[in-house]
Legacy VTK file of the C-alpha trace (Angstrom):
# vtk DataFile Version 3.0
C-alpha trace
ASCII
DATASET POLYDATA
POINTS 114 float
106.897 52.710 96.450
106.563 52.894 100.232
105.749 49.336 101.269
104.860 50.381 104.814
101.637 51.802 103.425
100.620 48.337 102.255
102.169 45.873 104.729
102.620 45.603 108.490
106.019 46.322 110.033
106.240 42.740 111.326
106.039 41.446 107.755
108.460 44.006 106.366
111.025 43.154 109.079
111.280 39.635 107.610
112.176 40.863 104.121
115.900 40.865 103.426
115.862 42.321 99.917
113.480 43.438 97.219
114.008 42.607 93.588
112.196 44.746 91.073
111.271 43.063 87.815
110.990 45.279 84.789
108.640 44.695 81.928
110.139 42.766 79.033
110.242 44.877 75.900
109.979 43.891 72.264
113.754 43.402 71.883
113.790 41.202 74.973
111.076 38.997 73.504
112.974 38.782 70.211
116.076 37.648 72.102
114.060 35.011 73.973
112.539 33.887 70.684
115.957 33.495 69.048
117.189 31.317 71.916
114.068 29.199 72.210
113.719 28.756 68.448
117.397 27.736 68.151
116.770 24.989 70.718
113.723 23.805 68.758
115.741 23.827 65.526
118.407 21.631 67.093
115.838 19.199 68.439
113.959 18.803 65.157
117.209 18.336 63.235
118.367 15.616 65.639
115.057 13.798 66.015
113.455 14.238 62.572
116.240 15.290 60.205
114.186 18.379 59.364
115.536 21.931 59.372
113.399 24.792 60.657
113.345 28.393 59.523
111.331 31.368 60.666
111.012 34.526 58.591
111.658 37.986 60.001
107.969 38.731 59.436
106.941 35.790 61.611
109.445 36.796 64.299
108.124 40.341 64.305
104.518 39.173 64.519
105.363 36.822 67.379
107.083 39.657 69.283
103.915 41.716 68.814
101.859 38.885 70.337
104.241 38.778 73.288
104.139 42.511 73.971
100.341 42.337 73.863
100.158 39.940 76.819
100.787 40.712 80.476
102.360 37.487 81.775
105.997 38.167 80.879
108.198 35.091 80.406
105.442 32.725 81.477
103.191 34.146 78.786
106.044 33.975 76.281
106.498 30.254 76.965
102.785 29.560 76.575
102.654 31.500 73.303
105.798 29.807 71.999
104.399 26.357 72.725
100.945 27.138 71.326
101.959 29.140 68.247
105.314 27.630 67.286
106.428 24.388 68.965
103.172 22.404 68.777
102.288 23.502 65.226
105.821 22.589 64.076
105.449 19.099 65.546
102.031 18.751 63.890
103.446 19.981 60.573
106.275 17.466 60.692
103.910 14.674 61.758
101.327 15.323 59.064
103.894 15.920 56.314
106.786 13.547 57.024
109.690 14.883 55.072
113.310 15.693 55.069
114.356 19.153 54.149
113.104 22.391 55.648
109.908 23.515 57.376
109.552 27.276 57.114
107.283 29.320 59.376
106.393 32.217 57.105
103.962 34.305 59.126
100.957 34.247 61.436
97.574 34.729 59.787
94.621 35.222 62.113
96.884 34.237 65.007
97.806 30.901 63.428
101.150 29.896 61.980
101.426 29.580 58.231
104.105 27.332 56.783
105.592 27.541 53.338
LINES 1 115
114 0 1 2 3 4 5 6 7 8 9 10 11 12 13 14 15 16 17 18 19 20 21 22 23 24 25 26 27 28 29 30 31 32 33 34 35 36 37 38 39 40 41 42 43 44 45 46 47 48 49 50 51 52 53 54 55 56 57 58 59 60 61 62 63 64 65 66 67 68 69 70 71 72 73 74 75 76 77 78 79 80 81 82 83 84 85 86 87 88 89 90 91 92 93 94 95 96 97 98 99 100 101 102 103 104 105 106 107 108 109 110 111 112 113
């Protein structure tokens, strides 16, 4: 892309480098999910003595949600908080238990535990 068609030379002279960000693909979102979910698992085990699991179906559905939004990592974080982290906390709070909380799938965009 020729930036001189969009910006004045005075502005372009101040730019030292340009970093191009590529779109995150499905595999990238799955990698982010694995990392973020592992951190959540560790936290819930330490703080509540509850193990967390997420089925491959739920992971796949979540990756589909991520690829359907246009905000990249920021959108991923919002979706993770709204669809996984907060519902897990609510699940643990409303059903105090030890053992395992399992996120099975997303039905109508909502997490289903089993």
